[in-house]
Each structure stands twice: as C-alpha cells, then as structure tokens.
C-alpha positions in Angstrom: 0.0 0.0 0.0 2.9 2.3 0.6 1.4 3.9 3.7 3.3 3.7 7.0 2.0 0.9 9.3 -1.1 0.1 7.2 -1.9 -2.9 5.0 -4.8 -3.7 2.7 -7.5 -6.1 3.9 -10.1 -5.5 1.1 -10.5 -3.7 -2.3 -13.9 -2.9 -3.8 -15.2 -0.8 -6.6 -18.3 1.3 -6.8 -19.6 4.1 -9.1 -17.4 6.7 -7.4 -14.1 4.8 -7.8 -12.0 2.3 -5.8 -12.6 1.7 -2.1 -9.6 0.2 -0.3 -10.0 -1.0 3.3 -6.9 -0.8 5.4 -5.8 -1.4 9.0 -2.7 -1.5 11.1 -1.2 -4.7 12.5 -2.2 -5.7 16.1 0.2 -4.3 18.7 0.4 -3.5 22.4 -0.6 0.2 22.9 0.2 2.4 25.8 -1.8 5.3 27.0 -0.3 8.5 25.5 -0.8 10.3 28.9 0.2 7.8 31.6 1.8 5.0 29.6 -0.4 2.2 31.1 -1.2 -0.6 28.6 -4.5 0.3 27.1 -7.4 -2.1 26.5 -9.1 -2.5 23.1 -12.4 -0.6 22.6 -13.2 -1.9 19.1 -12.8 -0.1 15.8 -13.9 3.1 14.2 -14.0 3.4 10.4 -12.5 6.7 9.0 -12.7 7.5 5.3 -9.8 9.3 3.6 -9.2 10.3 0.0 -6.0 9.0 -1.5 -4.1 9.5 -4.7 -6.1 8.4 -7.8 -5.2 4.9 -9.2 -6.0 3.5 -12.6 -7.6 6.8 -13.6 -10.2 6.5 -10.8 -10.6 8.2 -7.4 -9.5 6.2 -4.4 -11.1 6.2 -1.0 -9.4 4.6 2.0 -11.5 3.1 4.7 -9.2 3.0 7.6 -10.4 0.6 10.4 -8.9 2.6 13.2 -8.2 0.8 16.5 -9.7 2.4 19.6 -8.4 2.0 23.2 -9.5 2.8 26.7 -7.1 3.6 29.5 -7.7 1.3 32.5 -6.2 3.8 35.0 -9.1 5.6 36.7 -7.0 8.6 37.6 -5.8 9.2 34.0 -7.1 12.3 32.3 -7.3 10.3 29.0 -10.4 8.1 29.0 -10.2 6.7 25.5 -8.2 7.4 22.3 -7.9 6.4 18.7 -4.8 5.4 16.8 -3.1 8.0 14.7 -0.5 7.9 12.0 1.0 11.3 11.0 2.6 9.5 8.0 -0.8 8.7 6.6 -2.9 11.8 7.4 -3.2 14.5 10.0 -6.0 14.2 12.6 -9.4 15.0 11.1 -7.9 15.4 7.6 -9.9 14.5 4.5 -7.0 13.8 2.2 -4.0 11.6 2.9 -0.6 13.3 3.2 0.5 11.7 -0.1 -2.7 12.9 -1.9 -1.8 16.5 -0.8 1.8 16.0 -1.9 0.5 14.7 -5.3 -1.8 17.6 -5.7 0.9 20.2 -5.0 3.2 18.4 -7.5 0.5 18.6 -10.1 0.0 22.3 -9.5 3.8 23.0 -9.7 4.9 20.8 -12.5 1.9 20.0 -14.7 0.0 23.3 -14.7 -3.0 21.5 -13.2 -6.0 23.5 -11.9 -7.5 23.0 -8.5 -10.8 22.1 -10.1 -9.1 19.4 -12.3 -7.4 17.9 -9.2 -10.7 17.9 -7.3 -12.3 16.1 -10.2 -9.6 13.4 -10.2 -9.7 13.0 -6.4 -13.5 12.9 -6.3 -13.9 15.8 -3.8 -14.9 19.5 -3.9 -12.7 22.4 -5.0 -12.7 23.7 -1.4 -11.6 20.4 0.0 -8.5 20.3 -2.2 -7.6 23.9 -1.7 -8.0 23.9 2.0 -5.6 20.9 2.3 -3.1 22.3 -0.2 -3.1 25.8 1.3 -2.2 24.7 4.8 0.9 22.9 3.4 1.9 25.9 1.2 1.5 28.3 4.1 3.9 26.2 6.1 6.3 26.0 3.2 6.2 29.8 2.7 7.4 30.2 6.3 10.3 27.8 5.8 13.4 30.0 5.4 15.6 27.0 4.5 14.5 27.4 0.8 16.8 30.4 0.6 19.9 28.3 1.5 22.5 27.8 -1.2 21.2 30.5 -3.6 24.1 32.0 -5.6 22.2 33.1 -8.7 19.1 35.1 -8.1 16.5 36.1 -10.7 13.7 38.7 -10.4 10.8 39.6 -12.6 7.4 41.2 -12.3 4.2 39.2 -12.7 0.7 40.5 -13.5 -1.6 38.2 -11.5 -4.8 39.4 -13.0 -6.2 42.1 -15.2 -9.1 43.4 -13.1 -9.4 45.9 -10.3 -7.1 45.2 -7.3 -10.1 45.9 -5.0 -11.8 42.7 -6.4 -9.0 40.2 -6.3 -6.1 41.6 -4.3 -2.8 43.0 -5.6 -2.5 43.0 -9.4 1.3 43.4 -9.9 3.8 41.3 -8.0 7.5 40.8 -7.9 8.8 37.2 -8.1 12.2 36.0 -7.0 13.6 32.8 -8.5 16.6 30.6 -7.7 18.6 30.2 -10.9 21.6 28.5 -9.3 23.1 25.7 -11.3 23.6 22.2 -9.8 26.7 20.0 -10.2 25.5 18.9 -13.6 25.0 22.4 -14.8 21.2 22.3 -14.7 19.3 25.4 -13.4 17.1 24.9 -10.3 14.5 27.4 -11.5 12.7 27.4 -8.2 10.3 30.2 -7.3 11.5 31.5 -3.9 8.9 34.2 -3.2 6.2 36.3 -4.6 5.5 39.7 -3.0 2.9 42.4 -3.8 4.1 45.4 -5.9 6.4 46.0 -8.8 9.2 48.4 -7.9 12.7 48.7 -6.8 11.5 49.5 -3.3 9.7 46.2 -3.1 12.7 44.2 -4.3 15.1 46.2 -2.0 12.9 45.5 1.0 12.8 41.8 0.2 16.6 41.6 -0.2 17.0 43.5 3.1 14.7 41.0 4.9 16.8 38.0 3.8 19.7 39.1 5.8 23.4 39.7 5.1 24.4 36.1 4.8 21.9 35.5 2.0 23.0 38.7 0.2 26.7 37.8 0.5 26.1 34.4 -1.1 24.5 35.9 -4.3 27.1 36.1 -7.0 24.8 36.7 -10.1 21.6 38.7 -10.1 19.5 38.6 -13.3 16.8 41.1 -14.2 14.8 42.5 -17.0 15.6 46.1 -18.2 14.0 47.9 -15.3 16.0 50.4 -13.4 14.0 49.9 -10.2 15.3 46.4 -9.9 18.8 47.4 -11.0 18.9 50.1 -8.3 17.9 47.5 -5.6 20.6 45.2 -6.8 23.3 47.9 -6.6 22.1 48.9 -3.2 21.7 45.5 -1.6 23.9 43.1 -3.6 27.3 44.9 -3.8 29.3 41.9 -4.8 26.8 40.4 -7.3 27.1 40.8 -11.1 23.9 42.2 -12.6 23.0 40.3 -15.8 20.1 41.1 -18.2 18.0 38.0 -18.5 18.2 36.5 -22.0 14.5 36.0 -22.3 13.7 39.7 -21.8 16.4 40.8 -24.2 15.2 38.5 -27.0 11.6 39.5 -26.2 12.5 43.1 -26.7 13.9 42.2 -30.1 10.8 40.3 -31.0 8.6 43.3 -30.1 10.7 45.5 -32.3 10.1 43.2 -35.3 6.3 43.3 -34.6 6.4 47.1 -34.4 8.3 47.4 -37.7 5.9 44.9 -39.4 2.8 46.8 -38.2 4.2 50.2 -39.3 5.2 49.0 -42.7 1.8 47.3 -43.0 0.0 50.6 -42.3 2.3 52.5 -44.6 1.8 50.2 -47.6 -1.8 49.1 -47.3 -3.3 51.7 -45.0 -4.9 49.3 -42.6 -4.1 46.7 -39.9 -3.1 43.2 -41.0 -5.7 41.0 -42.5 -5.9 37.5 -43.8 -4.2 37.5 -47.3 -1.9 40.4 -46.5 1.8 39.3 -47.1 3.2 40.7 -43.9 0.3 39.5 -41.8 0.8 36.0 -43.2 4.3 35.8 -41.9 3.8 37.3 -38.4 4.4 33.9 -36.7 7.3 33.0 -39.0 9.1 36.2 -37.9 8.9 35.1 -34.3 10.5 31.7 -35.1 14.2 30.9 -35.1 15.7 30.5 -38.6 16.9 26.9 -37.9 13.4 25.9 -37.0 11.8 27.1 -40.2 10.7 24.5 -42.8 11.5 25.0 -46.5 7.8 26.0 -47.0 8.1 28.7 -44.3 11.3 30.0 -45.8 9.6 30.3 -49.2 6.6 32.1 -47.6 9.0 34.5 -45.9 10.9 35.3 -49.1 7.6 35.8 -51.1 6.3 38.2 -48.5 9.4 40.3 -48.4 9.6 40.4 -52.2 6.0 41.6 -52.5 7.0 45.2 -51.9 10.3 47.0 -51.6 9.1 48.6 -48.3 9.1 45.1 -46.8 12.9 45.1 -46.8 12.7 47.0 -43.5 11.0 44.0 -41.9 13.7 41.7 -43.2 16.4 43.9 -41.8 14.6 44.1 -38.4 14.3 40.3 -38.4 18.0 39.8 -39.1 19.0 42.3 -36.4 16.8 40.4 -33.8 18.3 37.1 -34.9 21.8 38.5 -34.2 20.8 39.2 -30.6 19.3 35.7 -30.3 22.4 34.1 -31.8 24.7 35.9 -29.4 23.0 34.0 -26.6 23.0 30.7 -28.3 26.7 30.5 -29.2 28.4 28.0 -27.0 31.7 29.9 -27.1 31.2 32.8 -24.7 34.0 34.8 -26.3 32.3 34.6 -29.8 29.0 35.5 -28.2 30.4 38.5 -26.6 32.0 39.7 -29.9 28.6 39.4 -31.6 26.9 41.2 -28.7 29.5 44.0 -29.0 28.8 44.3 -32.8 25.1 44.5 -32.0 25.8 47.4 -29.6 27.9 49.1 -32.2 25.5 48.8 -35.1 21.9 48.9 -33.9 21.8 52.4 -32.4 22.6 53.9 -35.8 20.2 51.7 -37.8 17.9 53.8 -40.0 14.9 51.7 -38.9 13.7 53.7 -35.9 12.4 50.7 -33.9 15.7 48.9 -34.2 17.7 52.0 -33.4 15.6 52.4 -30.2 16.3 48.8 -29.3 20.0 49.4 -29.8 19.9 52.5 -27.6 18.2 50.5 -24.9 20.8 47.8 -25.0 23.5 50.5 -25.0 22.1 51.9 -21.8 22.4 48.4 -20.3 25.7 47.6 -21.9 27.4 46.2 -18.9 24.5 44.0 -17.8 23.9 42.9 -21.4 27.5 41.9 -22.0 27.7 40.2 -18.6 
C-alpha cells in the first residue's frame, strides 16, 4: 500500500471509484498520557481520499483501532490510533494525496478544479488541504539556502481591479543556481505584492546579510528599479540582463516594424491574405526551425513590396541578438553582442535604433 504501518484487507469498486479497506497490525498500545497498557475498545472506520489509481478516485476506509485507559486517575479516558505519516488528525486527504496535488500544480500546470475532479472531492476540500501545506512551506526559510544566482521579474496576477482580487502586480524572486550537472534549479523563492525597486530592496534586506553575500549573479529585466535595488543590496553580485527579456524586446521591435510597414503600404491593420500578416508567426521563429515551405513564404512576403525590406532587416537584427546568446563559445557570443551594440543604435529603422539605444544603456549588464 505504501502507507506507513497500514496494510490492505479488502478492495472494492463502486460508481465513485476504488474503495480500499486498510488497517494496522495488532500491537500493544500504551496510553499517550500515563503509559499504562490500554485495553481494546473496538474499531472506528474513518474514510480518507488517497491518490487516484488506474484513472479512478480512491477512498481509503481505515479501520482505526480504539483503546481505553484502565487507570481511573488518568485524564485520558479513551483514544484512537493516529499515524502522521498517513494523514493529519481530522484530515480528509491523505498526506501523499496532498503532496501529489501540489506536485501537479507545480509541474503540470494543473488546476484545483481538475485535481478535485480526479480526487472525487470538492474544490474547497483540495484547496484547504493544499493551502495549509503551502503556508507552512512559505514560512520555511531553508529554501533560501545555497542561492548563488538570483532572478527577479514582475508578474501580473490578473487584469481586473485590485479591489476585487487583491494585488495586481507582484515581484517574483527565482533561484537560478546551477547544480553540479550544470542544470538550473529554476525554483520560485517568493512572490510579493508590488512591482518596484523599493519592493525588491525591502525583500533583499529582509533576507539578511548572509543571504545577500552568497548571491554572485543577479539577473533582471531592463527595469532600473530592480537594478537600483541590486546595486544597493547586492554589492558583490554581477547584474545580468535576462536573455528571455532581451530576446523578447527584439521580437517586439520586429512586430512594431511589421505593423508600421503594413499601415504605410496598405493603409490598414493586417488582414488574412496580406503578405506581412501571413508571416507574423514566422518572424517570431528561429531560422533553424523554419521549414522549407516557411522560408519560401517569408521570401515571397518580403519580395511583395520594396518597403518590406525593413521587416527583413529588423528580423535579421533580432536574430543577431538571439544568436549571441546561443553561441556555445562565450567569447564569440560577446564579440557578436558588441557588434550589435555598435551597429543597432545607428540603424535607419527607428524601432531597431531604439532597441540598440536601450541595450547600449544596459551595456554592462547585457554583455555580462
């Protein structure tokens, strides 16, 4: 069964799923208060929800043993067996069902409603059990141990009024430390309300000097508020622009050029059948991932009008930035990044020139 001290005595099936009857092995039991050997008082069946099996919900019917203390002066009259390894007292879900639900939320992008459906319980039952564990985990400071590479980014939690659903913008801190095999942990360390340098500075200050001294690399998006907090609190850390955000800025520049040229040549936003609108997704893809058919579509769209050459140049500039990150030789990557910094700010395409000026402002963090 895989549950501490319990073994299966019966398995049945009904319309709601599997029903597994379990019990513990007979043993001498002492009173938890006075230690006197207790006398049996029969059984009490407690039903728990366990991890789904064979695609069906599972309910455990635990035939709990009950005892009575024979000592008339003991404050404990009777008691029922407990097993913290199986479930907490008065719990509805087993401990491993809760752990399974949390793992599904973390790794599989599962919804609470979907988990409730698989477990055969209500949404509130799942969330109540999961929330208690997550609150305890949030108070565990040990998760900050060993962090040498720290990432920060803002997160928009929802797009409605904060009065209705709490804070809208949050700042998330992520552990990007690599293990012995060179793999990044990518663990969310904390999520705090607000998006500003003050919020990040306060969080770093609350972690203490030992934590801040361990951080060697601090990644961020091009936001001066976070950069100021890093300079203030992480004196010895190297600030590095996160590759995702830099490449994202380059992709946004391509889209802006495409939309502007679209308006200038056809006088309206992109529609089905328009050459540039038809390649909007191709322009976001890496060249090595394009099929021969996609390359031909790209070439035909660019050749449809001389003004479309601006889109091609913008796409090539963005691919230079992406290639700088993908080169395995760091020296070659840095050389390409320096060429980008030297050429993009003077580009005649305004969107690409603006991108180049942004990267030039962040030169040190970009090259790092």
